N, C-alpha and C positions, 0 to 999 in steps of 0.2 A: 504494500500500500504506500502511495506517495504521500510524504508529509505535507501538510497545509502550511503555507506561509501567510501570516496575517497581512491584510490589505495595506496597512500603514507601513509595512516593511518592504513591500514590492516597489520596484522602480517603474514598472510599466503595468498598466491596468487595462482590462477589457472595458468596453463601454458599460457593461452591467456593473462591474466592480467600481468603475469611476463614478457612476451614478449613485451607488450605495455609499461610497466614500465621501462624495462632495455634496450630495443632496440636490444635484442638478439632474434633470430628467435626461433619459437616454436620447430622446429626439433633439433636445437642445444641445447636448454634447455633440451629436452627429452633425447638426447644422453648423455649429461653431467650428468644428474640426474639418469640415469640408472646404473651408476657405484656404486659399493658397498660402497666405501669410501666417497661418496658425503654427505657433512654435511648440505646442505641447502634444502634437500628434506624431506618431511614428507609424509609417506604413511598412508592412512586411507583405509584399505582394498586394493582395486585395484586403488583407487583414489590418484592421485599425487598432492600434494600442495608444493609450493615453499616458504620457509621461507625468507621473504623480507630482513630482516637485515643481515642474513647470506649470502644471494645472493650479497648484497652490499659489504660486507667484501670480499667475493670471487672475485668479479670483480675488486675491488680496488687493489688486490694483483697480478692479472693476467696481463701479457704483451700482450698475444693474446689468443683467444679462438678458 
């Protein structure tokens, strides 16, 4: 059985994990990360991962999403 790593210790999160971690909806995360200038998204082929630390920095700077 594979050991579970807590979300707050992962460097990259799936959309579902990022939504649970941040409280931002999956559709909103998908819309924001679709933009070309999004610096907290990591594409692996067609798979989208969210860079946790950069997401934290992004949300700390935003007034509203």
